[in-house]
N, C-alpha and C positions, 0 to 999 in steps of 0.2 A: 384431656388426655385420652388416648385411644384405648378402647377395651377390645381385646381380641380373644376369641376362643381358640384360634389357631395361631401358632407362633410363625415367625418368618420362615418361609419355605426351606431356605438353605439349612437353617438350624434344625428344623424338624426332620428333614430328610437325613441329615448327618446322624442325629441321635437315634432316630427310629431305625435307620439302616444298621447301626451298631447293635441295637436291641435285638434285631433279627439274625445277627451274625453270631457264630460260636464265639464264646468268650473264654477260650481255654489258655490264653497266653499267661505266662507267669508274672507275678507282681515284681516289678523292678525293685531290688533292695535299696533302701535308703538309710541314712544315718538316723538313729533315734536321738532326738534332742534331749539334753539334760538341763536341769534348772541351773541358772547362773550361780556360781559359788559365792558365798559371803566372803568379803575380805576380812583379814584379821582386824581386831579392835585396836589397831595402831595406825598412825598416819600412813596413808597410801598415796604415793606421789604419782602424778601424771607422767607419762614418758617424755623424755626430752625430745624437742623437735629441732630438725636441722634448719639452718638459715639459708637463704637463697645463695646459690653459687657453690655450695659445698657438695661434695660427693657423698651425700648421705644415703644409706639404704632405705628402702621402703620398710614400713613397719613389720612386714612378714619376714624380711631378710632373706627371701628365697629366690630372688631374681638377680641375675648378673647385670641386668641393665640398670642404669642410673636414672632416677626420676628426671623428667624433662619439663621445663616450664613453658607455658603458652598453649594456645589452641582453645577451641570451643567444642565442648562435647555435646552431642545431640542425643536426647533420650526420648522415648515414646511414653505417652500416658493416654489412657483411653477416654478421658473426659475432663470437663472443667471441674475445678474444685467447687464444692457446694457453697462454701464461703472461704474467706482467707483467715478465719479465726480458728487456729488449731485447737484452742482450749475448749471450743464449743462443739467441734465436729468429731465424728467417729469414722468417716469414710477414708479408705486408702487413697482416694482421689485427692484428698486434702493433704494427708501425711506425705505422700510420694513427691509432691512438688513444692512443699514449703519447709521441710526439715532443714534444708541447706541454708536457710536464712536465720536459723536459730541455734541455740545451744541449750543443753540442760545442765543441771548441777553435776550429774554423773552420766555415764553412757556405757553401753556394752562395747567391748573391744572388737573392732571389725575383723581382726585376725585371730581372735580367740573368743568367739561370740557368746560363750557361756560365762565370761569373766566381766566384772564391773571395773571400770577405770574412771579417772577424773575427766571432767569436761570443764565447766566453769569453776569447779572445785579443784584446787591443787592437791589437797589431801583432806583426810577427815579422821575423826576419832569416834569410837562408840563406847559409851559408858559400860561399866561392868554389869549393870542390871539390864542392859540392852534397850533402855528407854530414851537415851539422849544421843543424838547424832550431831556432832559439831563439824561443820564444813568450813575450811579455810579457802577463801575465794581468790580468784586471779584478779589482782588489782589493776592489771593493764587492759582488761576487757572493756570495750566501748560498744555502744549501740551504733547502728548505721547512720544515725543523725549526729554522731559525734559526742553525745552525752555519755558520761561514765556509767558503767555498770556497778551497782552496789548490792549489799545484802537486802536492802529494802525492796529491790526489784524481785528478788527470790520470794520474800515473804508475800508481797502483793500477788505474785503469779500463782502461788500455791493456795493462798486464801481465796483467790478468784475461782479456783477449781474445786475447792472444798466447800466453800460457803458463798456462792456467786451472788451478785446483786440481782434484783428482780429483773426478769427478762433474759437472763444469761443461762444457757444450758450448762449442765455439769456432767458430761458422760463419764468422767473419771472420778467422780465423787466417791463411789464405792471402793475404788482401788486405793484411795487415800484415806480410808476410814480410820486407820491407826493413828493419824496425826491428831495430837491433842492441842498443841499450840506451837507457834513458831516465834523465836526470839532473834533479835539482831544486836548482839553485844557491841559490834562496831561495824563499819561499812564494809569490811572485808571478811566478816564471819557471820554465819547463820546457824542457829540451832533448831533442830526439829525435836520436840519433846513428844514422845508417843504415849498413847493411852495404855498400851500393852506391848510387850516384846513382839516384834513382827519378823517372821521368818522370811518375808519377801520384800521388806521395805526398800532395800537397795535395788532390787530388780524393778520394782514399781517405778521409782523415780528415774531409772536409767532408760525407760522406754522412750522411743522417739517422740511420743506425744507430750512429754513433760517439759515443754519449752518455757523459757523465761522471757517475759515481756518487760518492757520499760514502763515502770509505774507512772512517771509523769506524762509519758506519751499517751497511754491509755486513758488516764484521768482527763487529759486535755481533749482528746478526740472522742471519747465516749464509748466507742466499741472498736473492734478489729475486723469486722466483717468484710471490709474492702481495703484493708491496710496491712502492710507488712513492715515490722520494725523489730529487728532482732540484733544479735551480736555475731551471727554466724559467718561462715566463710564466703558466702555469696549474697549480694544485694539484688533485690528484684528491680530490674530496669523498666520492664513493661510487661503488661498482660493483655493480650488480645483474645477476647472470649471466643472459644471454638477454634482457635488457631495455635497459640503458643504462649509460654511464659519464658521471658528472657532474663537471665541473671548475669551479673558482672562480678568479677573478683572483688572481694573486700580487701583493699590494700592495707587496712589498719587491723586486720585480724590478729587477735592476741596470740595465736599459735604461730610462732615464728617460722617463716618459710612455707606457710600454707596459705591458701591452696595453691596447687600447681597450675591449674587451668586459668585462662583469662575469663572464661565464662561457661555457662551451661544454658542450653535451650531445650525446653520441653515442648515437643510437638504433640498437640492434642489431636489424636486420631481415633475416632469412635469405632470405625469399622475394623473388625479383626483382620480381614483379608488385606485391607489397605495398610494396617500396621505391619503385617508380615512383609508386604511388598516394600515398605519404607526401610525395613531392616535389611532385606535382601539386596536392595539397590545401594545401600550405604547412606541414604539420607538420614537414617537413624543408626548410630553406632553402638548404642546400648539400649536394650529393652528395659522398660520399667519393671519393677518387681510385681509379684502377685498377678492380678488379673490383667495388668498391662504387659506382662511378659509373654513367653511362648506357651501356647497350649501344647499338650502332648502331640497332637496332629502337626502343629507348626514345627515342633522339635524334630519330627521325623523328616519333614520337608527340608529343613535346614541341614540336617545331618546328611541327606542324600544329594543336596545341590550346592552346599557351601562348606566344603571340607575345611576351609580356613577358619570358619566361625567357631567360637567357643560357647558351649552350653554348660550352664551351672545349675543343676537341680539342687534344691535345698528344702528343708522342712518349712513350709509356709505357715504352719500353725493355723490353717484355715480348714473348716470342716463343713460339709454339706449336712443339712438338717431340715426338718419340718418344724415350723413354729405354729402352734395352735393357740389362738386367742381364747383363753379358758373361760371368758365371760360370754362367749358367743356359742350358740348351739351349732352343731351337735357336740362340740368339744368340751362342753361342761360335764359330759359323761366320760369317766376314765376308761370305760370299756371301749368306747369309740376311738379314743386316743391309742389305747393298747392295740386295737385291731389294725389301725393304720400303720403302726410301727412294725407289727408282725408281718405285714405284707411286703415290706421292703427287703429285697435280696441285696445285702450290703457288699458281698464279694462281687456280685455282678456290677454294682455301681462302680467299684474300683476298676474292673475290667473294661466297662463301657465308657464311663465318663472320664476316668483318669488314665485309661489305657496303661494301667500298671503303676502310674506315678501316684500312689496313695497308700494309706495305712488303715488297718482295722484296729482302731482304738475306741475306748469308751468315751466318757464325758471329758476326760483329760488326756493330754498327749504323752507319749514316750513312757518314761519310768513311772509316771503318775497314773497311767491307765490301769484298769483292772487287769490281773494276770490273764494272759491269752487263753490258758486252759479253762479259766472260769468264763471268760467272755464268750468263747465259742460254744458254750453250753447254754447260754442265756437265750430266752425267747427273743426272736428277731435277728440273732446272730448265728443261730444254728443252721447247719446244712445236713441233709437237703431241706428244702423249704416246705415240704408237704405238711409236716406237723404244724408249722406256724400258720400256714394258710387255713388249715382246718380249724385251728383255735380261733383265728381272726373271724372267720365266718360265724362261728358259734357266738362269739362276743357281740358281733353286730346284731345278730338275731335277738339275743337277750336284751340289747339296748333298744330294740324296736325298729331296726333297719335291716330286715332280712334280705332286702333287694338292693341295699346300698342307698345312696343319696347323691345329690349334686351340690357342690359348694363352690364359692368364688375363691380362687387362689391368687393372692397378690404376688406378682412376679416383676423383678427388676428388668428393665429393658436393656439387657446386655446378653451377649451370646452365652456366656458361661452360666448365667442364672436361668436363661430360657432353656438351656439343655437339661439342667437338673430338674426343672419343672416338668419337661416332657417325660423324663425318666420316671419321676414320681407319679405322674398321671398314668403312665403305662402300668406301673406296679400296683397302684390302688384300683385300677380298673378290674383287677382279678377279684375284687370284693364287691364290684358294682358301684364303687365310689367314683364319681365323675367330677373332674376339676374343670371349672370355667376359668380359664387363665386370663387374669386381668393384668395386662402388661403396662407398667407405669415407668416413666422416667425416674431416675434416682431421687431427685429432689422431692417430687410429689410422693413417691413411695416412702421416703424417709419420714415425711410429715404424717402419713397414714400409720406407720409403725409407731412413731412417738405418741400419737394421739390414741392408739388402740382401735382405730377405725378400719379394721380388716377382720377377716374370718380365719384364714390360715395362709401360710406362705412357705413354699420350698425355697431355700436360700443357702447362702454361705455366711458364716460368721468367722471372724479371725481373732486370734490372741495377739497381743502386742509383745508378750514375752512368755517363755515356756514355764509358767508357774501357775498352780491352781488358783492363786489369788486373782488372776486376770479373767477368770470365768465369772467371778462374783457379780460383775456389773450386769450380766444377763439374768441374774436371779435376785438382785437386791430388792429389799422391801421399798415401798413408795415413801416419798417425803412430800408432804403437803399435796397429796393426790398425784404427784408426779412419779410415774413408774419407771422413768428413765429408759434404759435399754432392756428392761424386763418386759419385753413385748408380749410374752404369753400371759403376763399378769398372774403369775402363780404365787401363792402366799403361804408356803410351807414353813412354819416356824422352826421345825427340826432342821431343815436345810440351812436356814439362817444361823442357827446355833452351831451347826457343824462347820460352816464357813468361818465363824468366829473362832471356834476351837482350833481348827487347823492353822489359822493365821498366826496364832501365838505359840504354836508348838515348834520349838527350835531344834529338837531332836528329830533327825530325818526319819528314823524308823518309826517313831511315834506318830509323826505327821503323816507318813504314808498310810498307816492304818486308819487314821481319821479320814483322809482323803478317799480311801477306798469305801469306807462306810458312807461317806457323802455321795460318792459316785453311784452306789447302789440305790440310795434314796432318790437321787435325781432321776435315775433311770426308771424307777418304779412308777413315778407319776406320769411319765410320757408326755410332758408338756412341750418338750422340744427334743424329740428323739434324734440322736446322731445317726447319720447315714455312713459317712466315711470321712477320713482326714486326707486332704489333698496336698500334694507337694507342688511347689512352684518351680518354674524354670526361667532363668535369666539367659538371654542371648547377648553376646558381645563380639565385636570385631577384634581381631588380634592386636590392633594398636592401642586398645583400651587396657591400661595396666592398673593393677592394684585395686580392683573393685572390692576385694575383700570377701569374707564369708558372710553368711547371714543365717539367722534363725528367726523366722517370722517375716511378715511383709511390712511391718510398721516402724522398723528401726534401720540403722545402717545406711542412711541416705543423706548424710551431710556432704559426702563426696570430697572432703578436704584433702584426702590422700591419693585420690585417683589422678592419673596423668595419661597423656597421649604420646605414644612413640611415633616416630615418623613413619607414615604408611608407604 
């Protein structure tokens, strides 16, 4: 893989030009995400679905147009999936193109994205002590190979994510830590018995990552790295590396009348300019979410040249940060980590990198963030930056680096990541810290992160759902020397205790206090200082109907309710 000290010229010039430009534009206001509400501890029924040929409204009920069957929707994605095994991967490039082949037990409502509704579960009950969740499953669901779906598939899938066989990664093991055991009283019912009451359990299992696999299929084939077998609204017909993934409608889908489309094609377009061109010419009718969507610059181009296009900003739950491998010098010294964080002008990052499509939050988003009045007084978030820069230089001198140092920075070979790396390099240069930008393709970069074989890296991380529990995987303690996604390898026992404490706090007020204490503790160590939270922008042509709303880049992508009007 190529090692570069300089990024591709177009990206460098774009960001460096912005760095030299006045950043006085106001931040675009965006909705603050709220954690999904817990349903009552009584059966919750999935919404009734229309049958083909009826004049049924879309779930939002806000459009006068009637859903139309047929057509193939084209969507952009910026790269090949690392593998086809959603349970082993953590990249949006996997989630964005595979969710439509699968279902979970529950899901977030695409038209009320803070609410949990049924998916494979028709309804469920929660015991009075909050420890037992009993899900009654849809008996008509089948896998794409025609085999029936049963409760054993649910148990197998979640056990594979909680306690995987040797050689299988488990990036969501920490998210599912509350699960004690899973029981299957009959083929259409499954019980999750928790170790402790969990404030976020329904949110966790409603994430788009929590897909259900066929137990007999996986046991027969051995792995799912190159295979897709789900119950979802679309079947994978073909996958041509570097070109496209083609899906066909699942005619036996258990939700009657869905999906509306005959198929979906994902075009793999790595270059951001080419992706924008594909959208503007109509080759792509819907941009993917997150990094596959429109950048703020793209959005302005579309706004000025395509008045018919629809742009839908939403809280992507992705944040820019620096990750310091705490076992590697110089980051073993907290003073060096603190100095690097102090050097970052976070408001400037929003103005330059996000062009206003961003938020100043702490380690957690929205209502869970530290109060703004507290945050803006904290070192690193204060304005103006003079005091922070002076303190940073003093800390570096105390640590033995009065003139700074040079380190290798691991950078993902995509425009968005390269731009944040250039920004961080510019900011740290004020302290004499020079970044040797080591640009790697995503697959190799992921291997280096998982193995801990890197020094530091400016990057983006994303939450799958807007709840503090979803951050834990980036802080979880190791199991059998496997640090998982705790790439900084920080081992703060107090942090782990506070994560456990907030997880079982069912009272929102009590939980908020614990989360804020946890946030302050996480911030003090400066193992992975937050820069800013980025909002995402989806672009769609006017004939694309009922895309729904979204919170985060990792759910809301089954597309079973989306349809195409005649253009």
